[in-house]
N, C-alpha and C positions, 0 to 999 in steps of 0.2 A: 505496498500499498502505502501511494507514494504522497500521506497526509500526516500533520500530525494535529492534533488538539490541546489546547491549555483553557482554565477556567480556573478564576481567582477562587472559586468557592462551589467549584463541579457543579452546578446544576443552577438551569435559566427557571428561573416563577415563572409562570402565568401570570402573578397575582402583580409583579412588574410593568406589564402592559398595559398603563395608564395613557388617560387622553392627553396630546401635543402639546406642547407649551416649553415660554423660557423656564428652565431651572433655577431656583433661587439663589442657589448657590453657584459659586463661581465656577470656573471648567481647573478639574486637578492635569496631573502630566502638562506634554508640550502644548494641553488646548491650553487656550487665553482666553477668559471671560468675554461678553459683549461686548463689539467698541460702537456705539451708536456713532462716533462721529468718526465710522470709516469712509475714505470716500475711492469710488471709481477708479481705478487709473492702468494705463500699459502695462503692471505689472500684475496685472488679474486679469489670467487666461479663463475663458469655460471648459473643459474638458470635457465634460457630461449633460446633457439633461433627463432623466425617468423620472414617468410616474410611478406613485404607488398605487396601491392595485385597485381600487374605483375610480381613479383617472380625476379623484378631485383634487390633489396637489400636485406637485412634480418637484423634484431635488435636482439640484444643482452642482455637479463635484467642479469644483475651483482650481487655479493653482494656490489660493491664500485658503481653506479650506472647504467649506461647504455649504450651502444659503438652503431654506426651503420656504414653496411659495403658495400659498392657497389661490386658483383656478378662478372661482366665483364668490365674492366678489375676486378682486386679482387684488392679490398684495403678499410683501413680503412677511410670512411669518417669523420667523429668527435667523441667523446666521452664525455659523463660528469659524470666524476671522484665527488660522493658525501662525506661531511663527518659523515653524520647521517644515512647510509643503502643504501641499491639496494632494484633492482626492481625485481618480479616474474613474471611480464605480462607489457612489453614494444607492442604495437601495433604503428603501422606506418598507415601514411595516403599517399599512392602514393611515392612520392618525396617532401612531402613539409612542411613545418614547425610547423606542429601540429604531436604532438605525444599522445598516450595515458598512462598513467603509474599503474599501482598497484603496491604499497607493499610486500616486503616478507622476508624472511631470520632472521634469530634469534638474526642480529646486524639493522634490521629496524629500524626506526623509522614510518615509513609510513604506515600503516593498510591493512592488506589484504581486508578489506571491503570497501575500498573507491577505486571511480573510477577519477585519477586527469587528465583533462587535459594541457595538454603542451605547450603550445605556445614559440618556442626555440628561435623566433625571438626577444620575447618581456622580455624572460628570466625568463616566472613567470605564473602559473599558471590560467588560463580565467574559469574555471568551473570544478565543481565535484560533485559525487554521492556517497553516501555513505547509504549502505548496515547492515541489521541484522547479515546477514551471509556472509562468505567468497565466495570471487568473483572466479570464475571458468576462466571464458575467457571477450574477453572484442573484439568485432570488431567491425571494419569502410569499410564504404564506404563516397562517396562525400557526401550524403544526411542523411546516419544516423548512430547511434550509438547505438549496440547490447552488452547489459552487462548477462552472463548467470552465473546464481545461480546455485547448484546444480538438484534446481525443478522447476525452473521457467527462464523464457528470455522476459528481459523489453526491449523495440524498442525507441530509442528518439528522435527527429527530430534535427538536428546538428547544424541549424539555430538560434531556441531559445533554444533546452534540454526537449521540453516538451514531455513528456509520448504519445505514440501511439499505442502501442500494450504489452499485457501484454499474455505471450504460458507459460498454461504449461507442464511440459516433467515430462519422467520418469527421476530416479536418471541419475543424467548426470553429474557424479565425475573428467572426462575426460572435461567438457567443451566443449562436440562437439556442433558445431553450422561455420554456411556456408553460406555467402553472392554472390549473382552475384555482378560485377563490369560495365556489358552494362549501357549505357548512357537509354536506351528503354525499361530495365527490371530490378524489384525489387521482387528478388527472395529470402529467406533464407527457408533454410533447419537445422533440427535441429531434436533429439530422438521427435519421438511418446510417446504417453501412454503404449505402451504394447511393449514387450520385440522386439527387431530385426526392429520393424519399427520408418521409419524417415516421417516425417512431414515435406510438403512441403508446404509455405506461396507465393503464387503469390499475390504481393500487388497491381502492376500496376490491374491484371486481378479482384480483391480480390472473388477468390479463394483459399482453401486452396484444399490440395490434401495428404493422407494415402498412403503409400508403405507400403507394408512386404517384406522387402530386404533379411532377414533372421531370423532363428532359433533362433539363441543364439544372445543376446547383440549385439547393435551395438559398433565397434570399433573405428571405422574412416572411412569419405566420406570427399568427396570433390564435387565443384559445377561447369561445366563450367562458363567460365566467363560472359554469357548470363543466364546460371543458366535454362538451358535447360534440356543439360547432368545431370545424378547425378552418381557417382561413390562409393560403399558402399565394408566395408567389418565386419564381425563380433568378435564375442574376441575369435572365433575358428580359424581363421585366415586362412583358407583354400581356399579358394573361393572370388574374387572380382567378383562384376558384378555392370553393365551401364545399369542405367534404363532413360526413356523419365519420366522428370516430370512433362511434361503435363498431359498423362491419367496413367503416371506409370507403361505401358511396361518396362518389360526388354530386354532389346535390344543385350545383350553380357553377358556371362559367363568366366571370365579366374581363371586359378589354379593357384598358389603360391607354393602349396606344399601339400603334406600328413599327414604331423604333425603338430601342434598345433603351431600357432604360434601369438605374439602380432606384430598386423600394428600401425605402428608412423604413418606413411605419404601414401598419396596416394598423386599422382599431373597428370595432364592432359594436354595434350603438345596443344598450341594455336592452332594447324588446328584439333585438336582431333583424329587422324592419330594412337595418344602411350599414353602410363599410365607405370608412372613408381607407385613402391612400396616397401618405405623398412620396417623392422620388426628388432626384436631381433633374428632372426637367421643368422645377421651380411651379408644378402643379399640382393641388391639394385637388383628389377626384374626387366623388361623394356615388356611389351607385345603390339602387333602389335591390334588396334582399328580395328570393322570393320563399325562401325558406325560414320555417318556423324553431324556433329552439327550442329543443328535445325536451330539457328538462327544465322546464321555464315554473311549470307547477310544483317543483320538490321542496320549493319552499317553506310549503305549508305541511309538508310531514314535516314534523321533531324527531323520527325513530331513525338515524341513520341506516339501521339494518332493514329499512326498507329500501333503498337504494337500489339493488339487484336487480328485484322483481318490476322495477318502474325501466331499469335498464332493459331486461328483456323483453318489457312489454311494447316497448318503442323503438327498439332494433329487428327489428320485425322485416322481414322483407320484402312488406311491401311500403314505399316511398308516401304513402301516402300524409301519414304523420310527418314528414319534412319539408315535404313542400307544397307552398302555400299557391292559388290561382295566380297568375301572372298579371299581377297587375299593368303592365306594359310601364311602367315608368321611364326605365333605361331608351335612351333613345338606339338605335338601331339604323342599317345600312338602308334606303329604300330595295333595293334589291336582295333584301335578305328572301325574297321567297325563290331566293334562286339558289337556295344554300344547298353543296352536295355539288353545282356545276359551276362556280366562280370559287378565287380563293375566301378562306375560311374564315376571314377577319368582316367580307359583308354580310354575315352574316351574325355576328357578333356584337352583345349587350356594350352600349358602350355609356359612359359613366352622364350621370342625368345632372349633378350641379359642381361647378371647378370653380377654386379659389387661383389664384394666378402669386406668386411669391419668388424673389431674387433666385434664379438659379445656381446651383452650385453649393447651395449652403444645405447641411443636413439638418431636417427639421419630423419634429414627431410629431400627433392628431390625436385627437380622441375629441370621444362625444359631450361637449353639456348640456345643459334644459334646453326644453323648447326648442331644439327642432338647431342648433346651434353645435359650430366644432370650435374646439379649442387647438391650437398652433405653437409649437415652442419648435427655437432655432437656436442654433451654436453659436449665431449670431451674438446671441444676449434678448432677442424679438420674440413678443407675446401678441399674439392673432388670439380674438374672439371672432365669428365670422356665423352666420347663421342665411341659411338655405330655405327654399320653398319650397317646402313640401310634394305643392298639387304641380305646378310647374318650373322647377328644378332652376337652370341655368346658371349666370352669375353669382355665385356668394356675395355677400352686404359684410364690408367689414364694420364692426359693431363694438373695438377696443383694439384699441393698437399701446404698447408696453414699452422702450427697451429697458429692461429690469438690470440689465448687466453690457458697458459698451468695450465690446471686444472687438478682435481681428480674426479673429478664431477659424477655423477651417474643419471642415471634416475629420475624421483623426479615420 
């Protein structure tokens, strides 16, 4: 095994997971107290931006520490400014006091092969993992910590940091991995061992499903909150596909464009009615989905043991529970009636709504309330846009904030 684990007190108690807020006491060790008079300057670089699990907040890793922002309304919740460098990975656990940090940058004293579990109420590190290679990503849910290396994924219990699973993957420099966050489902998606393949682990059902999603390498994917639907894009970046994670059935395919693009982010709306995607082409596309959330009624069931029976009920050979009638919201070519005769893109479903951004800047996107989309860029920009759910077309910019002045480019 290529990892070592240490905890100051051995056990991570879930009672520590309180509501997120600035601690009363000052930080200890190399962490400095909040500095309200800190001003952005050329010395601050933005290393990363990442959503929390419900997309209501995002974390920004900088060359000087990290910052937490609320999306609606937009505001900086708090920041940690360090004298000893910054972080390349900052992962939140919903809005609680636990963060996971991985160092990065030329001036950072925190190594890129060590995961630090930071309790902001106690202002100290309460656990860490060390590896022999660079950490590509870390993903959290209330009961699991998942560490992604280039060729391997480690799954740990959040309670005692015990190793539960090891998963071999194809080379995964992007650190692709996604978790479900429903209390009754425990699903992990990661690259498989073949090009274009996504591996789905249904831990609660002790079941693995391999989905051959694309001919090219996987560039991006996301799961619904219950983990029962998967949206994927390849390095070609022209098509986005939606799958049932129980049986691997492809439910829908939409087209971003014809030219090759690097897909940065895919988001699914909570009601699984819409899909958003951002790419290096500088456009956020919104697509109308014809799929239904398989487990959307699971929240009414408190007994986790009911999960398997519900899964089995919804994963029959019939696709009727998964595909709703075609609303026709996505545009298609006027020549779509010649499907099978003309090239495939003439019969494709194209985007329903669009918003244009600067090209070559990396943006992540998520759905806000009341038909809005939240967009955060590695240039330190925040956008909130609205789209017309009936007519689509160009989205309207409702809010723009430059939360950090930087010349950072995608890494």
